[in-house]
C-alpha positions as CSV (number, residue, x, y, z in Angstrom):
1,M,384.8,200.0,158.7
2,M,382.1,197.4,157.3
3,K,379.1,199.1,155.6
4,T,375.8,197.3,154.8
5,A,374.6,197.3,151.2
6,V,371.0,196.1,151.2
7,A,369.4,194.2,147.7
8,I,366.0,194.1,147.2
9,R,365.6,190.9,144.8
10,H,362.6,189.7,143.2
11,V,363.8,186.2,141.5
12,H,366.9,184.6,142.7
13,F,369.0,184.4,139.8
14,E,368.7,188.5,139.0
15,D,371.2,189.3,141.6
16,L,373.8,191.8,142.2
17,G,376.2,190.0,139.6
18,S,379.3,191.1,139.1
19,F,378.5,194.4,141.2
20,E,378.7,192.3,144.4
21,G,382.5,191.8,144.1
22,V,382.5,195.7,143.4
23,L,380.9,196.4,146.6
24,A,383.2,193.8,149.0
25,A,385.9,195.4,147.7
26,R,384.8,198.9,148.8
27,G,384.0,197.3,152.4
28,Y,380.2,196.6,151.6
29,K,378.9,193.3,153.6
30,V,375.6,192.9,151.1
31,H,372.5,191.8,152.7
32,Y,369.5,190.4,150.4
33,Y,365.9,191.0,151.0
34,D,363.7,188.7,148.9
35,A,360.4,190.7,148.0
36,G,357.4,188.2,149.2
37,V,359.5,186.0,151.2
38,D,361.3,188.8,153.5
39,D,359.6,191.4,155.8
40,L,360.3,194.9,153.8
41,W,359.1,196.9,156.8
42,T,362.3,195.7,158.8
43,L,364.3,197.8,156.5
44,E,365.5,200.9,157.8
45,P,364.3,202.9,154.5
46,V,366.8,206.0,155.0
47,K,370.0,205.2,157.4
48,T,370.6,202.2,155.2
49,P,374.2,203.2,153.8
50,L,373.2,201.8,150.1
51,L,369.9,200.2,148.9
52,V,370.2,198.4,145.3
53,V,366.5,197.6,143.8
54,L,367.2,194.7,141.5
55,G,365.3,193.5,138.6
56,G,362.6,190.9,138.0
57,P,359.9,189.7,135.4
58,I,356.8,191.6,137.0
59,G,355.7,195.2,136.3
60,A,356.2,198.2,138.2
61,C,352.7,198.9,138.7
62,Q,351.5,195.4,139.4
63,E,351.3,196.2,143.0
64,D,347.3,194.8,143.5
65,A,348.9,191.7,142.6
66,Y,352.4,191.8,144.4
67,P,351.9,193.9,147.2
68,F,355.3,194.3,148.3
69,L,355.7,196.4,145.3
70,A,353.8,199.0,147.6
71,D,356.2,198.9,150.3
72,E,359.2,199.0,147.6
73,L,357.4,202.3,146.5
74,R,357.3,203.9,150.0
75,I,361.2,202.6,151.0
76,L,362.0,204.7,147.7
77,E,360.1,207.3,148.1
78,A,361.5,208.1,151.4
79,R,364.9,207.4,150.2
80,L,364.6,209.7,147.2
81,A,363.3,212.5,149.4
82,H,366.2,212.0,151.9
83,G,369.1,211.8,149.2
84,A,370.2,208.6,150.4
85,P,372.3,206.5,148.0
86,T,370.2,204.3,145.8
87,L,370.4,202.4,142.6
88,G,367.7,201.1,140.5
89,L,368.4,198.6,137.8
90,C,365.6,197.6,135.3
91,L,362.5,196.9,137.6
92,G,364.2,199.1,140.1
93,A,364.7,202.0,137.8
94,Q,361.0,201.8,137.1
95,L,360.3,201.8,140.7
96,M,362.5,205.0,141.0
97,A,360.9,206.7,138.0
98,R,357.4,206.2,140.0
99,A,358.7,206.8,143.1
100,L,359.5,210.5,141.7
101,G,355.9,210.6,140.1
102,A,356.8,209.6,136.7
103,A,354.6,207.0,134.4
104,V,355.6,203.7,133.6
105,R,354.2,202.1,130.9
106,R,354.7,199.1,128.2
107,G,357.6,200.1,125.7
108,P,356.9,200.1,122.0
109,R,358.7,196.5,121.9
110,P,360.9,194.3,124.2
111,E,364.5,195.0,124.1
112,I,366.1,191.6,124.8
113,G,369.8,190.7,124.1
114,F,373.1,192.6,124.1
115,A,373.4,196.0,122.3
116,P,374.7,199.6,122.9
117,V,373.2,202.5,124.4
118,R,373.8,206.0,123.5
119,L,375.1,208.2,126.0
120,T,373.7,211.8,126.3
121,P,376.4,214.4,126.8
122,E,375.7,214.2,130.7
123,G,375.8,210.4,130.3
124,R,379.2,210.6,128.8
125,E,380.4,212.9,131.6
126,S,379.0,210.1,134.4
127,C,379.9,206.9,135.9
128,L,378.5,205.7,133.0
129,A,381.1,207.2,130.3
130,P,382.6,203.3,129.9
131,Y,379.4,202.5,127.9
132,G,380.2,205.1,125.3
133,E,383.4,203.5,124.4
134,E,383.6,201.8,121.2
135,G,382.1,198.3,120.9
136,A,380.6,198.9,124.1
137,S,377.3,197.0,124.5
138,V,374.9,195.9,127.4
139,L,372.3,193.2,128.8
140,H,368.9,194.7,127.8
141,W,365.8,192.3,129.4
142,H,363.0,194.6,129.6
143,A,359.3,195.1,127.9
144,D,358.0,198.3,130.0
145,A,360.0,202.0,129.7
146,F,359.5,204.9,132.0
147,D,359.2,208.5,131.6
148,L,361.7,210.6,132.8
149,P,361.3,212.3,136.0
150,D,360.9,216.0,136.7
151,G,363.9,217.2,137.4
152,A,366.0,214.0,136.7
153,V,369.0,214.2,134.2
154,R,368.7,211.7,131.3
155,L,372.1,209.9,131.0
156,A,371.2,207.2,127.8
157,A,368.7,206.2,125.2
158,T,368.2,203.7,122.6
159,D,365.7,203.8,119.8
160,A,363.2,201.7,121.8
161,C,363.7,203.3,125.0
162,P,364.7,206.8,125.2
163,N,365.0,206.7,128.7
164,Q,367.7,204.3,129.4
165,A,369.0,205.8,132.6
166,F,368.7,208.9,134.7
167,S,370.2,210.3,137.6
168,W,368.7,212.1,140.6
169,G,370.6,214.2,142.4
170,R,374.1,213.5,143.4
171,N,373.2,209.9,145.0
172,A,370.7,208.2,143.2
173,L,370.9,206.2,139.7
174,A,368.7,204.2,137.9
175,L,369.6,202.0,134.9
176,Q,367.2,200.2,132.7
177,F,369.7,198.0,131.6
178,H,371.4,195.2,133.1
179,P,375.0,196.4,133.5
180,E,375.5,193.9,136.6
181,A,375.1,190.5,134.4
182,R,377.9,188.3,134.2
183,L,378.7,185.0,132.3
184,K,379.0,183.2,135.3
185,G,375.0,182.8,136.5
186,F,373.5,183.6,132.9
187,E,372.1,180.2,132.1
188,P,369.6,180.5,134.9
189,W,368.5,184.1,133.0
190,L,367.8,181.5,129.9
191,V,365.9,179.0,132.2
192,G,364.0,181.5,134.4
193,H,362.7,183.6,131.0
194,A,362.2,180.6,128.9
195,C,358.1,181.5,128.0
196,E,359.5,185.3,127.3
197,I,362.1,184.5,125.1
198,A,360.3,182.3,123.0
199,A,357.2,185.0,123.1
200,A,359.9,187.4,121.8
201,G,360.7,185.0,118.9
202,L,364.6,184.6,120.3
203,S,366.7,181.7,121.1
204,A,368.2,180.6,124.0
205,Q,371.2,179.4,122.0
206,D,371.6,182.9,120.4
207,L,371.5,184.7,123.5
208,R,374.1,182.2,125.3
209,A,376.3,183.2,122.2
210,Q,375.8,186.7,122.9
211,A,376.7,186.6,126.4
212,E,379.8,184.1,125.9
213,R,381.2,186.9,123.1
214,H,379.8,190.1,125.2
215,A,379.9,189.2,129.0
216,P,383.6,189.8,129.7
217,A,383.9,193.4,128.5
218,L,380.7,194.0,130.3
219,E,381.7,192.9,133.6
220,A,385.0,195.0,133.3
221,R,383.0,198.2,132.4
222,A,380.2,197.6,135.3
223,A,383.2,197.4,137.6
224,R,384.6,200.8,136.5
225,C,380.8,202.1,136.1
226,L,380.0,201.1,140.1
227,G,383.5,202.4,141.3
228,A,382.7,205.7,139.7
229,W,379.0,206.2,141.2
230,L,380.7,204.9,144.5
231,D,383.1,207.4,144.4
232,G,380.8,210.1,143.4
233,I,378.5,209.4,146.3
234,G,381.6,209.8,148.8
235,S,381.7,205.8,149.2
């Protein structure tokens, strides 16, 4: 039976990436809500089988400038309270942290590029286990960071960002990094984030070379990670 996976998207090129094929193989039909364009009030906050809140270049605390963030927070508060399957990536993870009462603030420095994460003991036993393998890297692309919500389980960290991932109960997973990134479609990241890349003193050429080197293995690990998470929520 076909199930619906809803993804809230903030910029068009930060989509589900390699996760989309995994969801299709598991019998999900993906429907995107584009924040600021589509009416989020039409999204059923609890009964939607699966919700993914994607990344974007705005801050999780900027609802005065971007009022749709208040709608996203209300949706997340309802879903998390009911234990509905929810996945947050980067901005989506920060919004999940806020919905659970944790603070989101500027991190000590931006993290942009491909680099490892350190898994906690709980992380090594979770769906994130593929990212603990030798040579594993993920795409980092954020300047903000979140505190760990009360009751959440920390799964991964880096030096600059001690809370890279957490789980909340059985059905909610928040990832500061971008496991969904793939080589096909990475060029729009370099165009869309050109100002951010320059401000961080990085180059599109170096990031493109990193993607060519790391993305194929990242895509394979992403499929294993998401598949294991879906298995864990009974999907």
